[in-house]
N, CA, C and O atoms as CSV, one atom per row, in Angstrom:
chain,resi,resn,atom,element,x,y,z
A,1,MET,N,N,-31.301,-52.640,-21.901
A,1,MET,CA,C,-30.983,-51.987,-23.161
A,1,MET,C,C,-32.176,-51.131,-23.571
A,1,MET,O,O,-33.297,-51.631,-23.662
A,2,GLY,N,N,-31.946,-49.871,-23.813
A,2,GLY,CA,C,-33.009,-48.959,-24.209
A,2,GLY,C,C,-33.383,-49.139,-25.668
A,2,GLY,O,O,-32.712,-49.865,-26.402
A,3,VAL,N,N,-34.437,-48.489,-26.084
A,3,VAL,CA,C,-34.910,-48.591,-27.460
A,3,VAL,C,C,-33.857,-48.061,-28.428
A,3,VAL,O,O,-33.597,-48.681,-29.460
A,4,ASN,N,N,-33.252,-46.922,-28.106
A,4,ASN,CA,C,-32.247,-46.327,-28.989
A,4,ASN,C,C,-31.018,-47.210,-29.126
A,4,ASN,O,O,-30.463,-47.327,-30.218
A,5,GLU,N,N,-30.584,-47.833,-28.038
A,5,GLU,CA,C,-29.407,-48.704,-28.094
A,5,GLU,C,C,-29.673,-49.900,-28.989
A,5,GLU,O,O,-28.813,-50.284,-29.782
A,6,LYS,N,N,-30.856,-50.495,-28.871
A,6,LYS,CA,C,-31.205,-51.643,-29.699
A,6,LYS,C,C,-31.244,-51.238,-31.161
A,6,LYS,O,O,-30.779,-51.975,-32.031
A,7,GLU,N,N,-31.796,-50.071,-31.427
A,7,GLU,CA,C,-31.892,-49.565,-32.793
A,7,GLU,C,C,-30.498,-49.376,-33.392
A,7,GLU,O,O,-30.276,-49.711,-34.556
A,8,GLU,N,N,-29.571,-48.849,-32.617
A,8,GLU,CA,C,-28.216,-48.606,-33.102
A,8,GLU,C,C,-27.480,-49.906,-33.415
A,8,GLU,O,O,-26.756,-49.980,-34.407
A,9,THR,N,N,-27.656,-50.935,-32.580
A,9,THR,CA,C,-26.924,-52.171,-32.810
A,9,THR,C,C,-27.462,-52.936,-34.009
A,9,THR,O,O,-26.730,-53.717,-34.617
A,10,GLU,N,N,-28.720,-52.727,-34.360
A,10,GLU,CA,C,-29.316,-53.449,-35.473
A,10,GLU,C,C,-29.318,-52.649,-36.774
A,10,GLU,O,O,-29.832,-53.126,-37.786
A,11,LYS,N,N,-28.770,-51.479,-36.765
A,11,LYS,CA,C,-28.805,-50.598,-37.926
A,11,LYS,C,C,-27.923,-51.155,-39.045
A,11,LYS,O,O,-26.762,-51.494,-38.815
A,12,LEU,N,N,-28.475,-51.248,-40.250
A,12,LEU,CA,C,-27.739,-51.776,-41.392
A,12,LEU,C,C,-27.060,-50.683,-42.206
A,12,LEU,O,O,-25.975,-50.890,-42.749
A,13,TYR,N,N,-27.699,-49.518,-42.290
A,13,TYR,CA,C,-27.178,-48.432,-43.110
A,13,TYR,C,C,-27.093,-47.138,-42.318
A,13,TYR,O,O,-27.905,-46.873,-41.431
A,14,TYR,N,N,-26.091,-46.343,-42.661
A,14,TYR,CA,C,-25.872,-45.051,-42.020
A,14,TYR,C,C,-25.838,-43.977,-43.105
A,14,TYR,O,O,-25.266,-44.180,-44.175
A,15,SER,N,N,-26.452,-42.844,-42.817
A,15,SER,CA,C,-26.466,-41.739,-43.781
A,15,SER,C,C,-25.093,-41.068,-43.806
A,15,SER,O,O,-24.270,-41.268,-42.913
A,16,ILE,N,N,-24.871,-40.283,-44.830
A,16,ILE,CA,C,-23.592,-39.589,-44.962
A,16,ILE,C,C,-23.401,-38.600,-43.812
A,16,ILE,O,O,-22.276,-38.381,-43.363
A,17,SER,N,N,-24.494,-38.002,-43.334
A,17,SER,CA,C,-24.364,-37.054,-42.223
A,17,SER,C,C,-23.970,-37.785,-40.938
A,17,SER,O,O,-23.186,-37.260,-40.148
A,18,GLU,N,N,-24.504,-38.986,-40.722
A,18,GLU,CA,C,-24.123,-39.765,-39.536
A,18,GLU,C,C,-22.656,-40.167,-39.594
A,18,GLU,O,O,-21.947,-40.098,-38.591
A,19,VAL,N,N,-22.209,-40.582,-40.763
A,19,VAL,CA,C,-20.814,-41.011,-40.919
A,19,VAL,C,C,-19.872,-39.817,-40.802
A,19,VAL,O,O,-18.821,-39.915,-40.167
A,20,SER,N,N,-20.238,-38.703,-41.403
A,20,SER,CA,C,-19.371,-37.520,-41.329
A,20,SER,C,C,-19.266,-37.028,-39.886
A,20,SER,O,O,-18.204,-36.572,-39.461
A,21,GLU,N,N,-20.356,-37.119,-39.137
A,21,GLU,CA,C,-20.338,-36.734,-37.730
A,21,GLU,C,C,-19.488,-37.711,-36.912
A,21,GLU,O,O,-18.745,-37.300,-36.019
A,22,LEU,N,N,-19.600,-38.979,-37.217
A,22,LEU,CA,C,-18.854,-40.014,-36.512
A,22,LEU,C,C,-17.339,-39.793,-36.614
A,22,LEU,O,O,-16.611,-39.973,-35.638
A,23,PHE,N,N,-16.878,-39.403,-37.806
A,23,PHE,CA,C,-15.439,-39.224,-38.032
A,23,PHE,C,C,-15.009,-37.762,-38.038
A,23,PHE,O,O,-13.837,-37.470,-38.278
A,24,ASP,N,N,-15.926,-36.843,-37.779
A,24,ASP,CA,C,-15.647,-35.411,-37.806
A,24,ASP,C,C,-15.060,-34.994,-39.157
A,24,ASP,O,O,-14.025,-34.331,-39.229
A,25,LEU,N,N,-15.751,-35.404,-40.222
A,25,LEU,CA,C,-15.350,-35.086,-41.591
A,25,LEU,C,C,-16.487,-34.356,-42.287
A,25,LEU,O,O,-17.645,-34.463,-41.883
A,26,ASN,N,N,-16.152,-33.619,-43.328
A,26,ASN,CA,C,-17.176,-33.009,-44.168
A,26,ASN,C,C,-17.778,-34.083,-45.061
A,26,ASN,O,O,-17.099,-35.039,-45.436
A,27,ALA,N,N,-19.054,-33.924,-45.400
A,27,ALA,CA,C,-19.694,-34.854,-46.326
A,27,ALA,C,C,-18.983,-34.824,-47.678
A,27,ALA,O,O,-18.904,-35.842,-48.366
A,28,SER,N,N,-18.470,-33.663,-48.052
A,28,SER,CA,C,-17.765,-33.555,-49.334
A,28,SER,C,C,-16.487,-34.398,-49.341
A,28,SER,O,O,-16.101,-34.938,-50.378
A,29,THR,N,N,-15.836,-34.509,-48.187
A,29,THR,CA,C,-14.647,-35.358,-48.082
A,29,THR,C,C,-15.027,-36.813,-48.318
A,29,THR,O,O,-14.326,-37.533,-49.029
A,30,LEU,N,N,-16.124,-37.244,-47.730
A,30,LEU,CA,C,-16.577,-38.625,-47.926
A,30,LEU,C,C,-16.945,-38.889,-49.385
A,30,LEU,O,O,-16.645,-39.955,-49.923
A,31,ARG,N,N,-17.596,-37.915,-50.020
A,31,ARG,CA,C,-17.952,-38.082,-51.437
A,31,ARG,C,C,-16.689,-38.148,-52.296
A,31,ARG,O,O,-16.626,-38.928,-53.246
A,32,PHE,N,N,-15.688,-37.338,-51.967
A,32,PHE,CA,C,-14.418,-37.363,-52.693
A,32,PHE,C,C,-13.733,-38.709,-52.506
A,32,PHE,O,O,-13.269,-39.312,-53.473
A,33,TRP,N,N,-13.668,-39.185,-51.255
A,33,TRP,CA,C,-13.021,-40.474,-50.974
A,33,TRP,C,C,-13.733,-41.613,-51.683
A,33,TRP,O,O,-13.100,-42.587,-52.091
A,34,GLU,N,N,-15.038,-41.496,-51.831
A,34,GLU,CA,C,-15.800,-42.529,-52.539
A,34,GLU,C,C,-15.290,-42.687,-53.969
A,34,GLU,O,O,-15.215,-43.799,-54.492
A,35,LYS,N,N,-14.940,-41.558,-54.597
A,35,LYS,CA,C,-14.415,-41.596,-55.966
A,35,LYS,C,C,-12.971,-42.108,-55.996
A,35,LYS,O,O,-12.569,-42.782,-56.945
A,36,GLU,N,N,-12.206,-41.792,-54.973
A,36,GLU,CA,C,-10.784,-42.129,-54.949
A,36,GLU,C,C,-10.481,-43.567,-54.506
A,36,GLU,O,O,-9.555,-44.195,-55.020
A,37,PHE,N,N,-11.255,-44.078,-53.563
A,37,PHE,CA,C,-10.966,-45.389,-52.988
A,37,PHE,C,C,-11.976,-46.422,-53.474
A,37,PHE,O,O,-13.177,-46.282,-53.245
A,38,ASP,N,N,-11.484,-47.450,-54.140
A,38,ASP,CA,C,-12.347,-48.493,-54.684
A,38,ASP,C,C,-13.106,-49.258,-53.605
A,38,ASP,O,O,-14.186,-49.788,-53.864
A,39,VAL,N,N,-12.548,-49.319,-52.397
A,39,VAL,CA,C,-13.182,-50.092,-51.329
A,39,VAL,C,C,-14.457,-49.430,-50.810
A,39,VAL,O,O,-15.291,-50.100,-50.200
A,40,LEU,N,N,-14.622,-48.138,-51.041
A,40,LEU,CA,C,-15.824,-47.430,-50.580
A,40,LEU,C,C,-16.900,-47.506,-51.649
A,40,LEU,O,O,-16.785,-46.915,-52.722
A,41,LYS,N,N,-17.941,-48.244,-51.327
A,41,LYS,CA,C,-19.039,-48.383,-52.270
A,41,LYS,C,C,-20.381,-48.269,-51.543
A,41,LYS,O,O,-21.100,-49.259,-51.406
A,42,PRO,N,N,-20.719,-47.064,-51.077
A,42,PRO,CA,C,-22.015,-46.938,-50.410
A,42,PRO,C,C,-23.154,-47.155,-51.415
A,42,PRO,O,O,-23.059,-46.757,-52.576
A,43,THR,N,N,-24.205,-47.778,-50.954
A,43,THR,CA,C,-25.373,-47.937,-51.820
A,43,THR,C,C,-26.138,-46.619,-51.818
A,43,THR,O,O,-25.940,-45.770,-50.949
A,44,LYS,N,N,-27.006,-46.467,-52.794
A,44,LYS,CA,C,-27.808,-45.247,-52.863
A,44,LYS,C,C,-29.278,-45.638,-52.912
A,44,LYS,O,O,-29.658,-46.608,-53.568
A,45,ASN,N,N,-30.095,-44.862,-52.205
A,45,ASN,CA,C,-31.528,-45.127,-52.237
A,45,ASN,C,C,-32.142,-44.474,-53.479
A,45,ASN,O,O,-31.422,-43.918,-54.309
A,46,LYS,N,N,-33.455,-44.539,-53.604
A,46,LYS,CA,C,-34.128,-43.984,-54.784
A,46,LYS,C,C,-33.902,-42.493,-54.951
A,46,LYS,O,O,-33.891,-41.979,-56.069
A,47,LYS,N,N,-33.722,-41.802,-53.834
A,47,LYS,CA,C,-33.471,-40.352,-53.891
A,47,LYS,C,C,-32.023,-40.040,-54.257
A,47,LYS,O,O,-31.698,-38.899,-54.585
A,48,GLY,N,N,-31.148,-41.051,-54.202
A,48,GLY,CA,C,-29.738,-40.833,-54.497
A,48,GLY,C,C,-28.899,-40.585,-53.258
A,48,GLY,O,O,-27.711,-40.279,-53.364
A,49,ASN,N,N,-29.508,-40.714,-52.073
A,49,ASN,CA,C,-28.760,-40.536,-50.826
A,49,ASN,C,C,-27.844,-41.733,-50.592
A,49,ASN,O,O,-28.234,-42.883,-50.792
A,50,ARG,N,N,-26.628,-41.440,-50.167
A,50,ARG,CA,C,-25.672,-42.501,-49.892
A,50,ARG,C,C,-26.010,-43.193,-48.578
A,50,ARG,O,O,-26.343,-42.547,-47.585
A,51,LEU,N,N,-25.916,-44.512,-48.595
A,51,LEU,CA,C,-26.152,-45.317,-47.406
A,51,LEU,C,C,-24.921,-46.175,-47.164
A,51,LEU,O,O,-24.586,-47.035,-47.979
A,52,PHE,N,N,-24.254,-45.941,-46.050
A,52,PHE,CA,C,-23.010,-46.625,-45.738
A,52,PHE,C,C,-23.272,-47.834,-44.838
A,52,PHE,O,O,-24.043,-47.750,-43.882
A,53,THR,N,N,-22.623,-48.955,-45.151
A,53,THR,CA,C,-22.722,-50.154,-44.325
A,53,THR,C,C,-21.627,-50.130,-43.266
A,53,THR,O,O,-20.755,-49.261,-43.283
A,54,LYS,N,N,-21.677,-51.084,-42.351
A,54,LYS,CA,C,-20.629,-51.185,-41.333
A,54,LYS,C,C,-19.277,-51.462,-41.978
A,54,LYS,O,O,-18.249,-50.995,-41.489
A,55,LYS,N,N,-19.271,-52.218,-43.071
A,55,LYS,CA,C,-18.020,-52.503,-43.784
A,55,LYS,C,C,-17.443,-51.204,-44.362
A,55,LYS,O,O,-16.236,-50.972,-44.288
A,56,ASP,N,N,-18.310,-50.358,-44.937
A,56,ASP,CA,C,-17.872,-49.057,-45.450
A,56,ASP,C,C,-17.259,-48.226,-44.324
A,56,ASP,O,O,-16.232,-47.573,-44.507
A,57,ILE,N,N,-17.902,-48.261,-43.165
A,57,ILE,CA,C,-17.422,-47.486,-42.025
A,57,ILE,C,C,-16.054,-47.991,-41.560
A,57,ILE,O,O,-15.198,-47.198,-41.168
A,58,GLU,N,N,-15.847,-49.308,-41.604
A,58,GLU,CA,C,-14.539,-49.868,-41.264
A,58,GLU,C,C,-13.475,-49.356,-42.239
A,58,GLU,O,O,-12.369,-49.000,-41.831
A,59,HIS,N,N,-13.821,-49.323,-43.529
A,59,HIS,CA,C,-12.878,-48.816,-44.532
A,59,HIS,C,C,-12.589,-47.331,-44.307
A,59,HIS,O,O,-11.443,-46.895,-44.422
A,60,ILE,N,N,-13.611,-46.569,-43.993
A,60,ILE,CA,C,-13.424,-45.136,-43.733
A,60,ILE,C,C,-12.522,-44.940,-42.520
A,60,ILE,O,O,-11.653,-44.068,-42.521
A,61,ALA,N,N,-12.728,-45.750,-41.488
A,61,ALA,CA,C,-11.884,-45.649,-40.290
A,61,ALA,C,C,-10.425,-45.892,-40.647
A,61,ALA,O,O,-9.542,-45.197,-40.146
A,62,ARG,N,N,-10.165,-46.870,-41.505
A,62,ARG,CA,C,-8.786,-47.168,-41.938
A,62,ARG,C,C,-8.221,-45.998,-42.756
A,62,ARG,O,O,-7.058,-45.630,-42.593
A,63,ILE,N,N,-9.038,-45.425,-43.624
A,63,ILE,CA,C,-8.594,-44.290,-44.447
A,63,ILE,C,C,-8.301,-43.084,-43.558
A,63,ILE,O,O,-7.296,-42.399,-43.751
A,64,VAL,N,N,-9.176,-42.822,-42.584
A,64,VAL,CA,C,-8.956,-41.712,-41.650
A,64,VAL,C,C,-7.635,-41.923,-40.910
A,64,VAL,O,O,-6.847,-40.992,-40.747
A,65,GLU,N,N,-7.408,-43.149,-40.470
A,65,GLU,CA,C,-6.155,-43.453,-39.769
A,65,GLU,C,C,-4.942,-43.151,-40.645
A,65,GLU,O,O,-3.982,-42.524,-40.196
A,66,LEU,N,N,-4.995,-43.601,-41.895
A,66,LEU,CA,C,-3.853,-43.406,-42.798
A,66,LEU,C,C,-3.670,-41.940,-43.187
A,66,LEU,O,O,-2.558,-41.414,-43.125
A,67,VAL,N,N,-4.748,-41.287,-43.583
A,67,VAL,CA,C,-4.645,-39.927,-44.133
A,67,VAL,C,C,-4.547,-38.868,-43.036
A,67,VAL,O,O,-3.664,-38.010,-43.076
A,68,LYS,N,N,-5.437,-38.927,-42.075
A,68,LYS,CA,C,-5.510,-37.863,-41.063
A,68,LYS,C,C,-4.523,-38.061,-39.916
A,68,LYS,O,O,-3.943,-37.092,-39.426
A,69,GLN,N,N,-4.325,-39.312,-39.483
A,69,GLN,CA,C,-3.479,-39.546,-38.321
A,69,GLN,C,C,-2.025,-39.837,-38.686
A,69,GLN,O,O,-1.104,-39.345,-38.035
A,70,LYS,N,N,-1.827,-40.642,-39.735
A,70,LYS,CA,C,-0.457,-41.017,-40.098
A,70,LYS,C,C,0.138,-40.135,-41.187
A,70,LYS,O,O,1.327,-40.240,-41.486
A,71,GLY,N,N,-0.676,-39.268,-41.783
A,71,GLY,CA,C,-0.170,-38.294,-42.742
A,71,GLY,C,C,0.085,-38.820,-44.145
A,71,GLY,O,O,0.854,-38.214,-44.892
A,72,PHE,N,N,-0.535,-39.928,-44.525
A,72,PHE,CA,C,-0.365,-40.457,-45.873
A,72,PHE,C,C,-1.075,-39.562,-46.879
A,72,PHE,O,O,-2.063,-38.904,-46.553
A,73,THR,N,N,-0.563,-39.545,-48.099
A,73,THR,CA,C,-1.276,-38.893,-49.195
A,73,THR,C,C,-2.398,-39.841,-49.620
A,73,THR,O,O,-2.438,-40.994,-49.191
A,74,ILE,N,N,-3.296,-39.360,-50.453
A,74,ILE,CA,C,-4.381,-40.208,-50.949
A,74,ILE,C,C,-3.784,-41.406,-51.692
A,74,ILE,O,O,-4.219,-42.541,-51.499
A,75,GLN,N,N,-2.796,-41.150,-52.533
A,75,GLN,CA,C,-2.159,-42.229,-53.296
A,75,GLN,C,C,-1.469,-43.214,-52.356
A,75,GLN,O,O,-1.564,-44.426,-52.544
A,76,GLY,N,N,-0.786,-42.703,-51.362
A,76,GLY,CA,C,-0.109,-43.564,-50.390
A,76,GLY,C,C,-1.105,-44.420,-49.617
A,76,GLY,O,O,-0.845,-45.594,-49.352
A,77,ALA,N,N,-2.230,-43.841,-49.261
A,77,ALA,CA,C,-3.263,-44.588,-48.542
A,77,ALA,C,C,-3.847,-45.682,-49.436
A,77,ALA,O,O,-4.115,-46.790,-48.971
A,78,LYS,N,N,-4.044,-45.369,-50.723
A,78,LYS,CA,C,-4.544,-46.379,-51.667
A,78,LYS,C,C,-3.588,-47.568,-51.725
A,78,LYS,O,O,-4.014,-48.723,-51.693
A,79,GLU,N,N,-2.290,-47.272,-51.810
A,79,GLU,CA,C,-1.285,-48.338,-51.892
A,79,GLU,C,C,-1.266,-49.171,-50.612
A,79,GLU,O,O,-1.151,-50.395,-50.663
A,80,GLN,N,N,-1.381,-48.499,-49.464
A,80,GLN,CA,C,-1.412,-49.218,-48.183
A,80,GLN,C,C,-2.604,-50.165,-48.119
A,80,GLN,O,O,-2.477,-51.308,-47.680
A,81,LEU,N,N,-3.755,-49.685,-48.556
A,81,LEU,CA,C,-4.963,-50.512,-48.530
A,81,LEU,C,C,-4.824,-51.712,-49.463
A,81,LEU,O,O,-5.270,-52.812,-49.137
A,82,LYS,N,N,-4.204,-51.497,-50.627
A,82,LYS,CA,C,-3.996,-52.609,-51.566
A,82,LYS,C,C,-3.031,-53.631,-50.987
A,82,LYS,O,O,-3.267,-54.834,-51.097
A,83,GLU,N,N,-1.946,-53.169,-50.371
A,83,GLU,CA,C,-0.967,-54.078,-49.767
A,83,GLU,C,C,-1.612,-54.886,-48.657
A,83,GLU,O,O,-1.414,-56.098,-48.566
A,84,LYS,N,N,-2.380,-54.218,-47.816
A,84,LYS,CA,C,-3.046,-54.883,-46.694
A,84,LYS,C,C,-4.011,-55.940,-47.216
A,84,LYS,O,O,-4.097,-57.039,-46.669
A,85,SER,N,N,-4.732,-55.602,-48.275
A,85,SER,CA,C,-5.684,-56.533,-48.866
A,85,SER,C,C,-4.964,-57.747,-49.453
A,85,SER,O,O,-5.417,-58.881,-49.293
A,86,ALA,N,N,-3.847,-57.507,-50.128
A,86,ALA,CA,C,-3.078,-58.607,-50.720
A,86,ALA,C,C,-2.495,-59.514,-49.638
A,86,ALA,O,O,-2.516,-60.738,-49.769
A,87,GLN,N,N,-1.976,-58.910,-48.571
A,87,GLN,CA,C,-1.426,-59.698,-47.468
A,87,GLN,C,C,-2.519,-60.523,-46.800
A,87,GLN,O,O,-2.300,-61.681,-46.444
A,88,LYS,N,N,-3.670,-59.938,-46.635
A,88,LYS,CA,C,-4.776,-60.618,-45.979
A,88,LYS,C,C,-5.200,-61.842,-46.779
A,88,LYS,O,O,-5.395,-62.919,-46.214
A,89,SER,N,N,-5.344,-61.681,-48.096
A,89,SER,CA,C,-5.806,-62.798,-48.911
A,89,SER,C,C,-4.751,-63.893,-49.016
A,89,SER,O,O,-5.093,-65.074,-48.978
A,90,SER,N,N,-3.477,-63.530,-49.148
A,90,SER,CA,C,-2.440,-64.559,-49.238
A,90,SER,C,C,-2.253,-65.244,-47.894
A,90,SER,O,O,-1.981,-66.444,-47.847
A,91,GLY,N,N,-2.391,-64.509,-46.810
A,91,GLY,CA,C,-2.275,-65.099,-45.480
A,91,GLY,C,C,-3.407,-66.066,-45.202
A,91,GLY,O,O,-3.186,-67.136,-44.635
A,92,SER,N,N,-4.604,-65.705,-45.590
A,92,SER,CA,C,-5.739,-66.578,-45.337
A,92,SER,C,C,-5.664,-67.826,-46.198
A,92,SER,O,O,-6.092,-68.893,-45.756
A,93,ASN,N,N,-5.131,-67.732,-47.418
A,93,ASN,CA,C,-4.955,-68.910,-48.272
A,93,ASN,C,C,-3.986,-69.889,-47.629
A,93,ASN,O,O,-4.231,-71.095,-47.634
A,94,ALA,N,N,-2.898,-69.388,-47.080
A,94,ALA,CA,C,-1.911,-70.244,-46.443
A,94,ALA,C,C,-2.514,-70.947,-45.229
A,94,ALA,O,O,-2.234,-72.120,-44.984
A,95,GLU,N,N,-3.340,-70.229,-44.471
A,95,GLU,CA,C,-3.998,-70.827,-43.307
A,95,GLU,C,C,-4.938,-71.947,-43.727
A,95,GLU,O,O,-4.960,-73.007,-43.102
A,96,VAL,N,N,-5.710,-71.721,-44.777
A,96,VAL,CA,C,-6.657,-72.728,-45.256
A,96,VAL,C,C,-5.902,-73.966,-45.730
A,96,VAL,O,O,-6.294,-75.091,-45.420
A,97,ILE,N,N,-4.837,-73.763,-46.470
A,97,ILE,CA,C,-4.034,-74.892,-46.964
A,97,ILE,C,C,-3.486,-75.699,-45.792
A,97,ILE,O,O,-3.524,-76.930,-45.808
A,98,GLU,N,N,-2.983,-75.011,-44.785
A,98,GLU,CA,C,-2.436,-75.697,-43.611
A,98,GLU,C,C,-3.516,-76.503,-42.896
A,98,GLU,O,O,-3.280,-77.643,-42.497
A,99,LYS,N,N,-4.688,-75.919,-42.735
A,99,LYS,CA,C,-5.796,-76.634,-42.087
A,99,LYS,C,C,-6.205,-77.857,-42.891
A,99,LYS,O,O,-6.464,-78.918,-42.323
A,100,LEU,N,N,-6.266,-77.717,-44.201
A,100,LEU,CA,C,-6.626,-78.847,-45.060
A,100,LEU,C,C,-5.591,-79.968,-44.966
A,100,LEU,O,O,-5.952,-81.144,-44.962
A,101,LYS,N,N,-4.324,-79.616,-44.891
A,101,LYS,CA,C,-3.275,-80.632,-44.740
A,101,LYS,C,C,-3.440,-81.375,-43.417
A,101,LYS,O,O,-3.274,-82.593,-43.361
A,102,ASN,N,N,-3.767,-80.646,-42.357
A,102,ASN,CA,C,-3.985,-81.280,-41.051
A,102,ASN,C,C,-5.180,-82.227,-41.091
A,102,ASN,O,O,-5.126,-83.327,-40.539
A,103,ILE,N,N,-6.245,-81.804,-41.736
A,103,ILE,CA,C,-7.434,-82.649,-41.856
A,103,ILE,C,C,-7.107,-83.907,-42.652
A,103,ILE,O,O,-7.518,-85.007,-42.282
A,104,ARG,N,N,-6.379,-83.745,-43.726
A,104,ARG,CA,C,-5.994,-84.894,-44.570
A,104,ARG,C,C,-5.167,-85.889,-43.763
A,104,ARG,O,O,-5.381,-87.099,-43.836
A,105,ALA,N,N,-4.225,-85.362,-42.996
A,105,ALA,CA,C,-3.371,-86.238,-42.186
A,105,ALA,C,C,-4.205,-87.013,-41.168
A,105,ALA,O,O,-3.966,-88.199,-40.945
A,106,LYS,N,N,-5.182,-86.345,-40.550
A,106,LYS,CA,C,-6.043,-87.020,-39.577
A,106,LYS,C,C,-6.908,-88.077,-40.247
A,106,LYS,O,O,-7.115,-89.156,-39.690
A,107,LEU,N,N,-7.414,-87.776,-41.436
A,107,LEU,CA,C,-8.225,-88.749,-42.163
A,107,LEU,C,C,-7.403,-89.978,-42.555
A,107,LEU,O,O,-7.877,-91.109,-42.443
A,108,ILE,N,N,-6.198,-89.758,-43.005
A,108,ILE,CA,C,-5.315,-90.871,-43.357
A,108,ILE,C,C,-5.025,-91.709,-42.111
A,108,ILE,O,O,-5.012,-92.939,-42.168
A,109,GLU,N,N,-4.795,-91.038,-41.002
A,109,GLU,CA,C,-4.528,-91.721,-39.731
A,109,GLU,C,C,-5.748,-92.575,-39.331
A,109,GLU,O,O,-5.589,-93.715,-38.896
A,110,LEU,N,N,-6.944,-92.030,-39.476
A,110,LEU,CA,C,-8.173,-92.773,-39.153
A,110,LEU,C,C,-8.342,-93.982,-40.060
A,110,LEU,O,O,-8.673,-95.080,-39.611
A,111,ARG,N,N,-8.105,-93.754,-41.348
A,111,ARG,CA,C,-8.236,-94.840,-42.327
A,111,ARG,C,C,-7.272,-95.984,-41.998
A,111,ARG,O,O,-7.654,-97.154,-41.999
A,112,ASP,N,N,-6.025,-95.624,-41.719
A,112,ASP,CA,C,-5.005,-96.629,-41.440
A,112,ASP,C,C,-5.266,-97.361,-40.118
A,112,ASP,O,O,-4.930,-98.539,-39.991
A,113,SER,N,N,-5.854,-96.683,-39.147
A,113,SER,CA,C,-6.103,-97.321,-37.849
A,113,SER,C,C,-7.271,-98.304,-37.934
A,113,SER,O,O,-7.347,-99.225,-37.121
A,114,GLU,N,N,-8.191,-98.134,-38.904
A,114,GLU,CA,C,-9.326,-99.040,-39.072
A,114,GLU,C,C,-8.927,-100.317,-39.781
A,114,GLU,O,O,-9.636,-101.316,-39.659
A,115,GLU,N,N,-7.859,-100.333,-40.492
A,115,GLU,CA,C,-7.444,-101.514,-41.266
A,115,GLU,C,C,-6.754,-102.538,-40.461
A,115,GLU,O,O,-6.356,-103.576,-40.992
């Protein structure tokens, strides 16, 4: 692994120019999307430069997919992101509940087998 490769894998923040180059977007588009989409929250340094995290980049990739590739409007993309977020949280809650029920059943089984 070269020095540059190691640097890239450990990078915590990306500048707006790096992100715009990555997705072939104008920096102004990213600034506009930041205002439109609640999920985009790049931090800013003392100079006011936007610093995007890997999570921000994942959100941008999803927005690019919806708006540029699938042809959604900004409003439609917002709704899709909200639906996906709601499904994700309700799905994960159901999984946790199911796992807890399984653990409880095993604990009861252990308790009863010791008696």
